[in-house]
C-alpha positions as a Markdown table, in Angstrom:
| # | Residue | x | y | z |
|---|---|---|---|---|
| 1 | Unk | -19.5 | -6.6 | -1.9 |
| 2 | Unk | -17.0 | -7.9 | 0.6 |
| 3 | Unk | -13.9 | -5.9 | 0.9 |
| 4 | Unk | -15.0 | -3.2 | -1.5 |
| 5 | Unk | -14.0 | 0.4 | -0.8 |
| 6 | Unk | -16.6 | 3.1 | 0.1 |
| 7 | Unk | -16.1 | 6.1 | -2.1 |
| 8 | Unk | -15.4 | 9.2 | 0.0 |
| 9 | Unk | -17.7 | 11.3 | -2.1 |
| 10 | Unk | -19.9 | 10.7 | -5.2 |
| 11 | Unk | -18.2 | 13.7 | -6.8 |
| 12 | Unk | -15.2 | 11.5 | -7.4 |
| 13 | Unk | -16.8 | 9.9 | -10.4 |
| 14 | Unk | -18.4 | 11.9 | -13.3 |
| 15 | Unk | -21.5 | 9.6 | -13.0 |
| 16 | Unk | -22.2 | 7.9 | -9.7 |
| 17 | Unk | -21.7 | 4.2 | -9.9 |
| 18 | Unk | -19.8 | 4.4 | -13.2 |
| 19 | Unk | -16.0 | 4.3 | -13.5 |
| 20 | Unk | -15.6 | 5.9 | -17.0 |
| 21 | Unk | -12.2 | 4.9 | -18.5 |
| 22 | Unk | -10.8 | 6.4 | -21.7 |
| 23 | Unk | -8.8 | 4.1 | -23.9 |
| 24 | Unk | -8.1 | 3.5 | -27.6 |
| 25 | Unk | -9.8 | 0.2 | -28.2 |
| 26 | Unk | -7.6 | -1.0 | -31.1 |
| 27 | Unk | -4.5 | -2.1 | -29.2 |
| 28 | Unk | -4.4 | -5.8 | -28.3 |
| 29 | Unk | -3.5 | -7.3 | -25.9 |
| 30 | Unk | -4.1 | -4.1 | -23.9 |
| 31 | Unk | -7.6 | -3.3 | -25.3 |
| 32 | Unk | -9.6 | -4.4 | -28.3 |
| 33 | Unk | -13.1 | -5.4 | -29.4 |
| 34 | Unk | -14.3 | -9.0 | -29.4 |
| 35 | Unk | -17.7 | -8.4 | -31.1 |
| 36 | Unk | -19.2 | -5.7 | -29.0 |
| 37 | Unk | -17.2 | -6.7 | -25.9 |
| 38 | Unk | -14.1 | -4.8 | -24.8 |
| 39 | Unk | -11.3 | -7.2 | -23.9 |
| 40 | Unk | -7.7 | -7.1 | -22.8 |
| 41 | Unk | -5.5 | -6.3 | -19.9 |
| 42 | Unk | -6.6 | -2.7 | -19.4 |
| 43 | Unk | -10.4 | -3.5 | -19.4 |
| 44 | Unk | -9.8 | -6.4 | -17.0 |
| 45 | Unk | -7.8 | -4.2 | -14.7 |
| 46 | Unk | -10.5 | -1.5 | -15.0 |
| 47 | Unk | -13.2 | -4.0 | -14.0 |
| 48 | Unk | -11.1 | -5.0 | -10.9 |
| 49 | Unk | -10.6 | -1.4 | -9.9 |
| 50 | Unk | -14.3 | -0.5 | -10.4 |
| 51 | Unk | -15.4 | -3.5 | -8.4 |
| 52 | Unk | -13.3 | -2.3 | -5.4 |
| 53 | Unk | -14.9 | 1.1 | -5.7 |
| 54 | Unk | -18.4 | -0.3 | -5.9 |
| 55 | Unk | -18.8 | 1.0 | -9.5 |
| 56 | Unk | -19.2 | -0.4 | -13.0 |
| 57 | Unk | -16.4 | 0.1 | -15.5 |
| 58 | Unk | -17.5 | 1.9 | -18.7 |
| 59 | Unk | -15.1 | 2.3 | -21.6 |
| 60 | Unk | -15.0 | 5.3 | -23.9 |
| 61 | Unk | -13.1 | 4.7 | -27.2 |
| 62 | Unk | -10.8 | 7.6 | -27.9 |
| 63 | Unk | -7.8 | 8.2 | -30.2 |
| 64 | Unk | -4.6 | 7.8 | -28.2 |
| 65 | Unk | -3.5 | 11.3 | -29.0 |
| 66 | Unk | -6.7 | 12.7 | -27.5 |
| 67 | Unk | -6.8 | 10.7 | -24.2 |
| 68 | Unk | -5.1 | 13.2 | -21.9 |
| 69 | Unk | -7.0 | 16.1 | -23.4 |
| 70 | Unk | -10.3 | 14.2 | -23.0 |
| 71 | Unk | -9.4 | 13.5 | -19.4 |
| 72 | Unk | -8.8 | 17.2 | -18.7 |
| 73 | Unk | -12.1 | 18.0 | -20.4 |
| 74 | Unk | -14.0 | 15.7 | -18.1 |
| 75 | Unk | -15.0 | 13.1 | -20.7 |
| 76 | Unk | -13.9 | 10.2 | -18.4 |
| 77 | Unk | -12.6 | 9.6 | -14.9 |
| 78 | Unk | -9.4 | 7.9 | -15.8 |
| 79 | Unk | -7.2 | 6.9 | -18.7 |
| 80 | Unk | -6.0 | 3.3 | -18.7 |
| 81 | Unk | -4.7 | 2.6 | -22.2 |
| 82 | Unk | -1.2 | 1.1 | -22.4 |
| 83 | Unk | 0.1 | 4.6 | -21.7 |
| 84 | Unk | 3.6 | 5.2 | -20.4 |
| 85 | Unk | 4.3 | 7.6 | -17.5 |
| 86 | Unk | 6.3 | 10.6 | -18.9 |
| 87 | Unk | 7.1 | 14.0 | -17.3 |
| 88 | Unk | 5.2 | 15.7 | -20.1 |
| 89 | Unk | 2.0 | 13.8 | -19.4 |
| 90 | Unk | 2.4 | 14.2 | -15.6 |
| 91 | Unk | 2.3 | 18.0 | -16.1 |
| 92 | Unk | -1.3 | 17.5 | -17.4 |
| 93 | Unk | -2.6 | 14.7 | -15.2 |
| 94 | Unk | -1.7 | 12.6 | -12.2 |
| 95 | Unk | -0.4 | 9.1 | -12.8 |
| 96 | Unk | -0.4 | 5.9 | -10.8 |
| 97 | Unk | 2.1 | 3.3 | -11.9 |
| 98 | Unk | 0.5 | -0.1 | -12.5 |
| 99 | Unk | 2.9 | -2.2 | -14.7 |
| 100 | Unk | 6.1 | -2.2 | -16.6 |
| 101 | Unk | 6.7 | -3.2 | -20.2 |
| 102 | Unk | 8.8 | -2.1 | -23.2 |
| 103 | Unk | 8.9 | -2.0 | -26.9 |
| 104 | Unk | 9.6 | -4.7 | -29.5 |
| 105 | Unk | 10.9 | -4.4 | -33.0 |
| 106 | Unk | 9.0 | -5.9 | -35.9 |
| 107 | Unk | 9.8 | -6.4 | -39.6 |
| 108 | Unk | 8.2 | -8.4 | -42.4 |
| 109 | Unk | 9.3 | -12.0 | -42.7 |
| 110 | Unk | 11.1 | -11.4 | -46.0 |
| 111 | Unk | 12.8 | -8.2 | -44.8 |
| 112 | Unk | 16.6 | -7.9 | -45.6 |
| 113 | Unk | 17.1 | -6.1 | -42.3 |
| 114 | Unk | 16.5 | -7.8 | -38.9 |
| 115 | Unk | 17.2 | -5.1 | -36.2 |
| 116 | Unk | 17.6 | -6.5 | -32.7 |
| 117 | Unk | 18.3 | -3.3 | -30.7 |
| 118 | Unk | 17.4 | 0.4 | -31.0 |
| 119 | Unk | 20.9 | 1.1 | -32.3 |
| 120 | Unk | 20.2 | -1.2 | -35.3 |
| 121 | Unk | 17.5 | 1.3 | -36.4 |
| 122 | Unk | 20.0 | 3.8 | -37.7 |
| 123 | Unk | 19.3 | 4.5 | -41.4 |
| 124 | Unk | 15.9 | 2.7 | -41.4 |
| 125 | Unk | 12.4 | 4.0 | -41.9 |
| 126 | Unk | 10.4 | 3.2 | -38.7 |
| 127 | Unk | 6.6 | 3.3 | -38.3 |
| 128 | Unk | 5.1 | 4.4 | -35.0 |
| 129 | Unk | 1.7 | 5.2 | -33.7 |
| 130 | Unk | 1.1 | 8.9 | -33.2 |
| 131 | Unk | 1.6 | 10.2 | -29.7 |
| 132 | Unk | 4.0 | 7.5 | -28.5 |
| 133 | Unk | 7.1 | 8.5 | -26.5 |
| 134 | Unk | 9.3 | 6.7 | -29.0 |
| 135 | Unk | 9.1 | 9.5 | -31.5 |
| 136 | Unk | 11.3 | 11.7 | -29.4 |
| 137 | Unk | 13.4 | 8.8 | -28.2 |
| 138 | Unk | 14.3 | 7.8 | -31.8 |
| 139 | Unk | 15.1 | 11.4 | -32.7 |
| 140 | Unk | 17.4 | 11.7 | -29.8 |
| 141 | Unk | 19.0 | 8.3 | -30.7 |
| 142 | Unk | 19.6 | 9.6 | -34.3 |
| 143 | Unk | 21.3 | 12.8 | -33.0 |
| 144 | Unk | 23.4 | 11.1 | -30.2 |
| 145 | Unk | 24.3 | 7.7 | -31.7 |
| 146 | Unk | 23.6 | 7.4 | -35.5 |
| 147 | Unk | 25.0 | 10.7 | -36.8 |
| 148 | Unk | 28.1 | 10.7 | -34.5 |
| 149 | Unk | 28.9 | 7.2 | -35.8 |
| 150 | Unk | 28.6 | 8.3 | -39.4 |
| 151 | Unk | 25.4 | 6.4 | -39.9 |
| 152 | Unk | 22.2 | 7.7 | -41.6 |
| 153 | Unk | 19.5 | 9.0 | -39.2 |
| 154 | Unk | 16.4 | 7.1 | -38.3 |
| 155 | Unk | 13.4 | 8.2 | -40.4 |
| 156 | Unk | 10.2 | 8.1 | -38.3 |
| 157 | Unk | 6.7 | 8.0 | -39.9 |
| 158 | Unk | 3.7 | 8.3 | -37.7 |
| 159 | Unk | 0.3 | 6.7 | -38.2 |
| 160 | Unk | -3.1 | 7.2 | -36.4 |
| 161 | Unk | -3.2 | 3.6 | -35.0 |
| 162 | Unk | -1.0 | 0.6 | -34.4 |
| 163 | Unk | -2.8 | -1.6 | -37.0 |
| 164 | Unk | -2.2 | 1.1 | -39.6 |
| 165 | Unk | 1.5 | 0.9 | -38.9 |
| 166 | Unk | 1.3 | -2.8 | -39.4 |
| 167 | Unk | -0.4 | -2.3 | -42.8 |
| 168 | Unk | 2.3 | 0.2 | -43.8 |
| 169 | Unk | 4.9 | -2.3 | -42.8 |
| 170 | Unk | 3.4 | -5.1 | -44.9 |
| 171 | Unk | 3.0 | -2.6 | -47.8 |
| 172 | Unk | 6.7 | -1.8 | -47.5 |
| 173 | Unk | 6.0 | 1.9 | -46.8 |
| 174 | Unk | 8.1 | 1.5 | -43.7 |
| 175 | Unk | 10.9 | -1.0 | -43.0 |
| 176 | Unk | 10.3 | -1.4 | -39.3 |
| 177 | Unk | 7.5 | -1.2 | -36.7 |
| 178 | Unk | 8.2 | -0.6 | -33.1 |
| 179 | Unk | 5.4 | -1.4 | -30.7 |
| 180 | Unk | 4.8 | -2.3 | -27.0 |
| 181 | Unk | 6.0 | -5.9 | -26.6 |
| 182 | Unk | 2.7 | -7.5 | -25.7 |
| 183 | Unk | 1.0 | -5.9 | -28.6 |
| 184 | Unk | 3.9 | -6.6 | -31.0 |
| 185 | Unk | 3.9 | -10.4 | -30.3 |
| 186 | Unk | 0.1 | -10.5 | -30.8 |
| 187 | Unk | 0.2 | -8.5 | -34.0 |
| 188 | Unk | 2.9 | -10.9 | -35.3 |
| 189 | Unk | 0.9 | -14.0 | -34.3 |
| 190 | Unk | -2.2 | -12.6 | -36.1 |
| 191 | Unk | -0.3 | -12.2 | -39.4 |
| 192 | Unk | 0.6 | -15.9 | -39.3 |
| 193 | Unk | 4.3 | -15.3 | -40.0 |
| 194 | Unk | 4.1 | -12.3 | -42.4 |
| 195 | Unk | 5.4 | -10.1 | -39.6 |
| 196 | Unk | 8.1 | -11.3 | -37.1 |
| 197 | Unk | 9.6 | -9.8 | -33.9 |
| 198 | Unk | 13.3 | -9.5 | -34.2 |
| 199 | Unk | 14.3 | -7.9 | -30.8 |
| 200 | Unk | 15.0 | -10.4 | -28.1 |
| 201 | Unk | 15.0 | -8.0 | -25.1 |
| 202 | Unk | 12.7 | -5.1 | -24.2 |
| 203 | Unk | 13.5 | -1.8 | -26.0 |
| 204 | Unk | 13.2 | 1.3 | -23.8 |
| 205 | Unk | 11.6 | -0.4 | -20.7 |
| 206 | Unk | 8.9 | 2.0 | -19.3 |
| 207 | Unk | 6.2 | 2.1 | -16.6 |
| 208 | Unk | 2.5 | 2.1 | -17.6 |
| 209 | Unk | 0.2 | 4.5 | -15.7 |
| 210 | Unk | -3.4 | 5.1 | -14.7 |
| 211 | Unk | -4.0 | 8.8 | -15.4 |
| 212 | Unk | -6.5 | 10.8 | -13.3 |
| 213 | Unk | -7.4 | 14.5 | -13.8 |
| 214 | Unk | -5.4 | 16.8 | -11.7 |
| 215 | Unk | -7.3 | 17.9 | -8.6 |
| 216 | Unk | -9.4 | 14.7 | -8.3 |
| 217 | Unk | -7.5 | 13.7 | -5.2 |
| 218 | Unk | -10.3 | 11.6 | -3.8 |
| 219 | Unk | -10.4 | 9.3 | -6.9 |
| 220 | Unk | -6.6 | 9.2 | -7.0 |
| 221 | Unk | -6.6 | 8.0 | -3.4 |
| 222 | Unk | -9.5 | 5.5 | -4.0 |
| 223 | Unk | -7.6 | 3.9 | -7.0 |
| 224 | Unk | -4.5 | 3.6 | -4.9 |
| 225 | Unk | -6.5 | 1.9 | -2.1 |
| 226 | Unk | -8.0 | -0.5 | -4.7 |
| 227 | Unk | -4.5 | -1.3 | -6.0 |
| 228 | Unk | -3.4 | -2.2 | -2.5 |
| 229 | Unk | -6.4 | -4.6 | -2.1 |
| 230 | Unk | -5.8 | -6.2 | -5.5 |
| 231 | Unk | -2.1 | -6.8 | -4.6 |
| 232 | Unk | -3.1 | -8.4 | -1.3 |
| 233 | Unk | -5.7 | -10.7 | -2.7 |
| 234 | Unk | -3.5 | -11.9 | -5.6 |
| 235 | Unk | -5.7 | -10.5 | -8.5 |
| 236 | Unk | -3.1 | -7.9 | -9.5 |
| 237 | Unk | -0.3 | -10.5 | -9.9 |
| 238 | Unk | -2.5 | -12.9 | -11.7 |
| 239 | Unk | -3.5 | -10.3 | -14.3 |
| 240 | Unk | 0.2 | -9.3 | -14.9 |
| 241 | Unk | 1.2 | -12.9 | -15.4 |
| 242 | Unk | -1.7 | -13.5 | -17.8 |
| 243 | Unk | -0.6 | -10.6 | -20.0 |
| 244 | Unk | 3.2 | -11.0 | -19.5 |
| 245 | Unk | 3.6 | -7.7 | -17.8 |
| 246 | Unk | 6.0 | -6.9 | -15.0 |
| 247 | Unk | 4.9 | -5.5 | -11.6 |
| 248 | Unk | 5.8 | -2.1 | -10.2 |
| 249 | Unk | 6.7 | -1.7 | -6.5 |
| 250 | Unk | 3.9 | -0.9 | -4.2 |
| 251 | Unk | 3.6 | 2.8 | -3.2 |
């Protein structure tokens, strides 16, 4: 395999020749099932990384809230699942930045409210997937912006998965759904107009990360080397453009 990296030690990977990646496979366009095939930006990126490390990518479907715990427990080598880099997560695992994105705001087509920014969410009931960083961000926004301005607070309701949030939105159990932009536009498209995106700019822009178990410095180094190669050969940029993600500076 021309240009592929030689792994410093087989102990880098839980199973020699397999790059086991934890992800919640219900989150298009990042990861979802097409029949029995796992498709999306994260699986494609995982395959590219695995190829550089002379391994095969294997995907382990795990609830988003259990991904970092599963990584620490040795269930997979890495987590690549549309997961933002946050200080809290970095205390539990090492992170390699690989792309930037942000949130989008969605409502039903017939909704009387059409919020365009996070400030427009004051007084609204917002549905979020469990474990997302926006839970804390919206609470802070309520305390620092909504209440001081004499507006009602943001009411956050969490659901196990993003599709379940969309169902709650269409059932009028929540007024707004906030989701990563790429996923939001795909969800809206799949509902054929029943859900629309009302925000025109990214909400809370953030960096997506590849998470590796603390102490696995050899794998961390190998992934960084693979990233360098993918930047140089153009595959990294092509993948970002395909999925409308923004690049992060090279380390």
